[in-house]
LOMI-719757 format. One record per residue (C-alpha): residue number from 1; z, y, x. Coordinates in steps of 0.1 Angstrom, whole numbers, always signed. Each point is the difference from the previous one (the first is absolute). Example, Ala and Ser with C-alpha at 12.3 -4.5 7.8 and 13.67 -1.06 7.14 Angstrom:
   nr     zz     yy     xx
    1    +78    -45   +123
    2     -7    +34    +14
end
This chain:
   nr     zz     yy     xx
    1   -347   +169   +272
    2    -37     -3     -7
    3    -20    +15    -29
    4    -24    -25    -17
    5    -26    +16    -23
    6    -25    -15    -23
    7    +17    -32     -6
    8    -20    -12    -31
    9    +13    -25    -26
   10     -9    -13    -36
   11    +20    +22    -30
   12    +18    -35     -9
   13    +10    -12    +36
   14    +33    -18     +3
   15    +28    +15    +21
   16     -7    -24    +31
   17    -34    +16     -1
   18     +6    +32    +22
   19    +21    -12    +26
   20    -26    -27     +7
   21    -28    +27     -1
   22    +18    +20    +26
   23     +4    -31    +24
   24    -36     -8     -6
   25    -11    +37     +9
   26    +25     +0    +30
   27     -9    -36    +12
   28    +37     -6     +6
   29    +24    -30    -12
   30    +25     +6    -27
   31    +30     +0    +25
   32    -19    +32    +16
   33     +4    +21    -31
   34    +33    +16     +0
   35     -1    +21    -33
   36    -25    +22    -20
   37     +1    +27    -26
   38    -28    +11    -20
   39     -9    +37     +6
   40    -28     +0    -26
   41    -14    -17    -26
   42    -35     +7    -18
   43    -25    -15    -16
   44    -38     -5     -3
   45    -13     +0    -35
   46    -35     +3     +7
   47     -8    -38    -13
   48    +22     +0    -31
   49     +2    -39     -4
   50    +12     -2    +37
   51    +24    +30     +6
   52    +14     -3    +36
   53    +35    +16    +12
   54     -1    +17    +35
   55    +30     +1    +21
   56    +11    +20    +27
   57    +31    -15    +21
   58    +22     +8    +26
   59     +9    -33    +20
   60    +23     -8    +27
   61     -9    -28    +21
   62    +14    -16    +33
   63    -29    +13    +18
   64    -13    +35    -14
   65    -16    +13    +33
   66    -18    -34     +6
   67    -14     -4    -34
   68    -12    +38     +2
   69    -15     -7    +35
   70    -17    -34    -15
   71    -13    +21    -30
   72    -13    +31    +17
   73    -31     -1    -20
   74    +20     +0    -34
   75     -5    +33    -15
   76    +26     -8    -27
   77    +28    -10    +24
   78    +21    +26    +20
   79    +36    +10     +7
   80    +18     +7    -32
   81     +7    +40     +1
   82    +34    +14     +0
   83     +5    +14    -36
   84    +37     +8     +3
   85     +6    +35    -11
   86    +15    +22    +28
   87    +19    +33     -9
   88    -13    +28    +19
   89    +32    +18     +7
   90    +38     -7     +2
   91    +30    +22     -1
   92    -18    +30    -16
   93    +21    +30     -7
   94    +32    -18     +6
   95    +17    +33     +3
   96    -12    +14    -33
   97    -13    +30    +17
   98    -35     -1    -19
   99     -1     +0    -41
  100     -6    -32    -16
  101    -38     -8     -6
  102     -9     +0    -36
  103    -25    -21    -17
  104    -17    +13    -31
  105    -10    -26    -25
  106    +13    -37     -4
  107    -35    -18     -8
  108     -9    -29    +29
  109     -7    +28    +24
  110    +33    +17     -2
  111    +20    -29     -7
  112    -12    -17    +33
  113     +3    +34    +18
  114    +35     +4    -11
  115     +8    -36    +10
  116    -14     +0    +36
  117    +17    +33     +6
  118    +35    -18    -16
  119     -6    -30    +21
  120     +0    +24    +33
  121    +32    +17    -10
  122    -17    +34    -11
  123    +20     +2    -36
  124    -30    +14    -18
  125     +3    +20    -34
  126    -23    -11    -26
  127    -12    +21    -26
  128    -18    -14    -33
  129     -8    +22    -28
  130     +2    -31    -24
  131    +24    -23     -9
  132    +13    -35    +12
  133    -23    -28     -5
  134    +14    -15    -30
  135     +5    +32    -20
  136    -34    +11     +8
  137    -11    -33    -12
  138    +17     +6    -33
  139    -16    +32     -3
  140    -35    -14    +10
  141     +2    -23    -23
  142    +11    +22    -26
  143    -31    +21     +4
  144    -20    -31     -6
  145    +19     -9    -34
  146     +7    +38    -13
  147    -26    +22    +17
  148    +30    +20    +14
  149    -12     +9    +37
  150    +29    +14    +23
  151    -19    +18    +27
  152    +25     -6    +28
  153     +5    -40     -9
  154    -32    -18     -9
  155    -26    -24    +22
  156     -1    +24    +27
  157    +35    +16     +3
  158    +31    -16     +9
  159    +14    -29    +23
  160    -25    -22    +11
  161    -31    +25     -5
  162    -31    -11    -22
  163     +1    -34    +22
  164    +26    -11    -22
  165    -23     -2    -31
  166    -27    -17    +16
  167    -13    -36    +12
  168    +21     +5    +29
  169    -27     -8    +25
  170    +10     -4    +37
  171    -32     -1    +18
  172    -19    +26    +16
  173    -30     +6    +20
  174    +15    +27    +25
  175     +1     -7    +37
  176    +38    -13    +11
  177     -1     -5    +38
  178    +38     +2     +1
  179     +3    -25    -30
  180    +20    +24    -23
  181    -11    -15    -28
  182    +19    -32    +13
  183    +33    +25     -2
  184     -9    +11    -37
  185     -2    -40    -12
  186    +30     -8    +18
  187    +21    +28    -15
  188    -14    -11    -34
  189     +8    -37     +5
  190    +37    +13    +13
  191     +2    +18    -35
  192    -11    -28    -23
  193    -37     -6     +1
  194    -13    -35     -1
  195     -4    -11    +39
  196    -34    -10     -8
  197    -12    +38     +5
  198     +1     -4    +39
  199    -28    -27     -2
  200    -21     +0    -30
  201    -36    +21     +3
  202     +7    +21    -27
  203    +37     +5     -8
  204    +15    +15    -29
  205    +34     +5    -15
  206     -2    +16    -36
  207    +19    +26    -18
  208    +30    -19    -12
  209     +7    -12    +36
  210     -7    +32    +13
  211    +28    +17    -16
  212    +30    -21    +12
  213    -19     +3    +37
  214     +2    +35     -1
  215    +37     +0     -9
  216     +8    -22    +28
  217    -18    +24    +24
  218    +19    +29    -14
  219    +32    -21     +4
  220     -9     -5    +38
  221     -7    +39     +7
  222    +33    +10    -17
  223    +19    -26    +22
  224    -18    +12    +30
  225    +12    +37     -4
  226    -28    +13    -22
  227     +3    +22    -28
  228    -22     +0    -32
  229     -2    +24    -26
  230    -18     -6    -34
  231    -14    +27    -23
  232     -3    +24    +29
  233    -32    +17     +4
  234    -11    +21    +26
  235    -12    +33    -11
  236     -6    +20    +34
  237     -2     -6    +36
  238    +14    +26    +24
  239    -20     +5    +29
  240     +7    +21    +32
  241    -26    +18    +18
  242     +5    +10    +39
  243    -26     +6    +25
  244    -27    -15    -22
  245    +17    -30     -3
  246    +13    -12    -37
  247    +31    -22     -3
  248    +13    -14    -32
  249    +40     +7     +1
  250    +10     -7    -34
  251     -9    -12    -37
  252     +8    +16    -34
  253     +8    -21    -29
  254     -2     +5    -38
  255    +37     -1     -1
  256     +0    +33    +21
  257    +16    -20    +32
  258    -15     +6    +34
  259     +0    -30    +26
  260     -4    +11    +35
  261    -25    -23    +17
  262    -25     -2    +30
  263    -13    -33     -9
  264    -14     -9    -34
  265    -22    -29    -10
  266    -24    +10    -26
  267     -3    -31    -22
  268     -4    +15    -32
  269    -32    -21    -15
  270    -35     +7    -12
  271    +13    +18    -35
  272    +26    +24    +13
  273    -24    +30     -8
  274    +25    +26     -4
  275    +13    -11    +37
  276    -35     +6    +13
  277     -3    +34    -16
  278    +33    +11    +17
  279    -12    -12    +36
  280    -33    +19     -6
  281    +15    +31     -7
  282    +24     -4    +31
  283    -29     -3    +21
  284     +2    -36     +9
  285    -36    -10    +11
  286    -17    -21    -33
  287    -33    -12     -3
  288    -19    -13    -30
  289    -10    -37     +5
  290    -21    -27    -19
  291    +12    -22    -26
  292    -12    -20    -30
  293     -2     +1    -39
  294     -6    -24    -27
  295    +14    -23    -24
  296    +22    -33     -1
  297    -23    -31    -10
  298    +15    -31    -19
  299    -14    -33     -1
  300    +16    -34     -8
  301    +17    -12    +30
  302     -8    -36     -8
  303    -39    +11     +4
  304     +8    +14    +31
  305    +18    -31    +12
  306    -30    -21     -7
  307    -26    +22    +14
  308    +19     +2    +33
  309    +13    -38     +2
  310    -19    -21    -21
  311    +17    -32     -7
  312    +28     +7    +21
  313     +8    +30    -25
  314    +41     +1     -6
  315     +9    -17    +32
  316    +33    +11    +11
  317     -9     +7    +34
  318    -29    +25     -8
  319    +19    +15    -32
  320    -16    +27    -22
  321    -32     +9    +15
  322    -11    +34    +11
  323    -35    +17    +11
  324    -10    +29    +22
  325    -33    +17    -10
  326    -21    +27    +14
  327    -32    +15    -13
  328    -21    +29    +18
  329    -19    +18    -27
  330    -32    +16     -2
  331    +13    +35     -3
  332    +20     -7    +35
  333    +35     -5    -18
  334    +22    -32    +11
  335    +15    -18    -28
  336    +25    -25    +10
  337    +31    -20    -13
  338    +35    +12     +6
  339    +36    -12     -5
  340    -11    -31    -16
  341    +30    -15    -22
  342     -7    -38     -5
  343    +17    -12    -32
  344    +14    +37     -6
  345     +2    +29    -23
  346    -14    +35     -2
  347    +28    +24     +1
  348     +4    +39     -7
  349     +5    +20    +30
  350     -1    +33    -10
  351    +29    +24    +18
  352    -10    +33    -19
  353     +1     +6    -36
  354    -34     +3    -18
  355    -19    -23    +25
  356    -10    -35     -3
  357     -3    -22    +34
  358     -1    -37     +4
  359    +12    -25    +24
  360     +2    -38     +4
  361    +31    -21     +3
  362    +10    -38     +3
  363    +29    -22     +3
  364     +4    -25    +26
  365    -10    -27    -23
  366    -35    +15     -9
  367     +5    -15    -32
  368    -16    +24    -26
  369    -35     -4    -19
  370    -18    +26    +14
  371    -13     +8    +36
  372     -4    +37     +8
  373    -13    +23    +28
  374     -7    +34     +3
  375    -38     +4     +4
  376     -6    +34    +16
  377    -26    +24    +15
  378     +5    +19    +32
  379     +0    +35     +0
  380     +3    +27    +30
  381    +13    +37     -1
  382    -38     +9     -4
  383     +7    -13    -37
  384    +31    +23     -3
  385     -4    +34    +20
  386    +25    +24     +0
  387    +23     -3    +27
  388    +27    -27    +14
  389    +14     -3    -36
  390    -30     -1    -20
  391     +2    -40     -4
  392    +33     +1    -17
  393    -15    +26    -28
  394    -31    -24     +0
  395    +24    -28     -6
  396    +19    +18    -27
  397    -31    +12    -20
  398    -11    -39     -2
  399    +33    -11    -12
  400     +2    +26    -26
  401    -30     -8    -13
  402     +9    -36     -2
  403    +32    +10    -17
  404    -20    +19    -27
  405    -28    -30     -6
  406    +29    -27     -3
  407    +17    +21    -31
  408    +21    +24    +19
  409    +30    -25     -3
  410     -2    -20    +33
  411    -23    -25    -12
  412    -29     -7    +24
  413    -35     +4     -8
  414    -17    -31     +4
  415    -34    -18     -6
  416    -16    -33     +2
  417    -19     -5    +33
  418    -35     -8    -16
  419     +3    +34    -24
  420     +8    +17    +31
  421    -32     -9    +18
  422    -21     +0    -31
  423    +14    +38     -8
  424    +16     -5    -31
  425    +34     +4    -13
  426    +23    -33     -7
  427    +13     +0    -37
  428    +17    -38     +6
  429    +16    -21    +27
  430    -15    -37     +5
  431    +16    -30    +15
  432    +18    +19    +31
  433    +31    +21    -16
  434    +12    +30    +21
  435    +35     -1    +17
  436     +3    +37     +2
  437    +34    +14    -17
  438     +1    +25    -21
  439    -34    -14    -11
  440    -38     +4     +3
  441    -19    +22    -20
  442    -38    -11     +3
  443    -28    +28     +4
  444    -25     +8    +26
  445    +13     +5    +33
  446    -29    +14    +14
  447    +12    +32    -16
  448    +28     +6    +28
  449    -18     -9    +30
  450    -24    +18    +21
  451    -37    -11     -7
  452     -5    -11    +36
  453    +30    -26     -4
  454    -11    -12    -36
  455    -36     -4    +15
  456    +15    -21    +32
  457    +24    -21    -23
  458    -27     -9    -25
  459    -20    -12    +30
  460    +28    -19    +16
  461    +12    -22    -27
  462    -31    -20     -4
  463     -1     -1    +38
  464    +36    -14     +2
  465    -11    -34    -20
  466    -18    -11    +28
  467    +30     +2    +21
  468    +24    -13    -29
  469    -19    -19    -26
  470     +6    +10    -35
  471    +18    +34    +12
  472    -26    +20    -20
  473    +15    -11    -33
  474     -5    +17    -33
  475    +35     +2    -10
  476    +18    +10    +34
  477    +21    +26     -5
  478     -2    +34    +20
  479    +32    +21     -3
  480     -2    +35    +11
  481     +7    +19    +24
  482    +11    -15    +38
  483     +4    +34    +19
  484    +26     -9    +22
  485    -16    -22    +25
  486    +11    +19    +29
  487    +12    +35     +6
  488    -25    +28     -5
  489    +13    +16    +32
  490     +9     -6    +38
  491    +29    +19    +15
  492    -14     -2    +33
  493    +24    -12    +32
  494     -3     -1    +36
  495     -7    -31    +17
  496    +23     -1    +26
  497    +32     +6    -18
  498     -8     -3    -36
  499    +12    +35    -11
  500    -18    +23    -23
  501    -31    +16    +20
  502    +16    +34     -3
  503    +34     -5     -9
  504    +27    -18    +23
  505    +26    -19    -16
  506    -20    -10    -31
  507    -14    -35     +5
  508    -25     -9    -29
  509     +0    -36     -8
  510    -14    -27    -26
  511    -26     +3    -28
  512    +10    +37     -9
  513    -10    +13    +37
  514    -31    -21     -1
  515    +13    -25    +25
  516     +1    -32    -20
  517    -12    -19    -32
  518    +22    -26    -14
  519    +34    -14     +7
  520     -5    -17    +34
  521    -18    +29    +16
  522    +25    +23    -15
  523    +29    -18    +13
  524    -17     -4    +36
  525     -8    +38     -4
  526    +38     +6     -5
  527    +10    -19    +30
  528    -23    +19    +22
  529    +13    +34    -11
  530    +38    -11     +0
  531     -7    -10    +37
  532    -17    +33     +8
  533    +31    +17    -16
  534    +26    -20    +22
  535    -24     +9    +30
  536     +0    +37     -8
  537    +37     +0     -3
  538     +6    -22    +33
  539    -19    +28    +18
  540    +22    +26    -16
  541    +30    -18    +11
  542    -10     +3    +35
  543     -7    +40     -2
end
């Protein structure tokens, strides 16, 4: 087949327009076109009154080779790549001589790692400290309504991971030469995701659909011989050292049980602070890494739609508009939008008592009144010196300050954008009504961020108005704090076999280990690590 990129058509083109455009671009008659499928559909909205759809299509003709030869100067025409997923090993550990591999965590990374291991016949054991996705949903919504936090069952912990309570975004800027992202999307569709995620440029699912999909994937893992244990928290790692080589030999659980294993996928997410502490104490190589801090910002979604799409706002193909913003402040800090949720809500994402954390969430429809995004300032280990785990303590201090400023009842501190830039506390809301539950307490948010972050944000908000007209709106609501943009640590791994830099048998993976950011990249990393585990076990079979 052939891959034809940059096929441009008007927003409201009819069904016949795309095949006609393909015939014209390739210079062939209709009877030479065998079939085509849309690989990707995006849009160009720079001219709001005449938005253009841009297609990449895979085409089969009666003379693919001849067409390629005749159009060899067309940089947008090439052979279609082979995107089919291929398993790296088969019949590994068929005799059961090796202990079963264990996956810790059942967010997107752990879920896909476990799924691939199960599909290769390796019968993984999955340990999830939280509850099943439906039970944790009840606990999470209960926290939002009643202010009762369960530290083991919340936005961060439980089946599906933090991605369950998000916009369900399925796009990433990672390099993916093996098309592993395609495998992630294919498995999601098989589990019940809308088929359009395979081709739209910015696919998303939404929380409620993710719940059903996670359950379907769990059922497949179990059917393939995997074993999933919920409410099972790992408390220690048994590491054997011999001749200077450290080898993982087992795990200890909070129940007192020991699980013997030589292969562990560590997919604990970015909020497993107690696990990070234990790994550090056991001598696993951990280093501090940059992350970002800031606020959730809410505007009317209708305003964002109009600004981005003009007279085409509300078009069903375009959906709710998003934005991506960045500003380089005079003090050297980068300020940027993160995890933008069109037509969504700001959610309480705390996982530890006495702390306030925000995140964003949308349903598939993206039909809520407000648009929200984190607007965050980049920080580095130089801002929180003190060792590999210093970033965790830095996060905790900020979250505790947000809890106190919000009234010490899990209400979040908030402020109007205009008041924040002007340096005065807010006392009443304008037209923008905050969506965060349990509630928002108006105050002065500058009290809980470092001065360099306040300075950069005050500069950035007016500057963003040049990119999204109307963004610097006095009554836009800032809700604090956003601290869990990414893991504050990296558990370094070897490039060749993806095992811990100094502990054999431990495979750091996903967001918690510092190797992913978002559902798609976490799923891709989970597949990579599952493949590394399978290859390691295959090599052990031969010994």
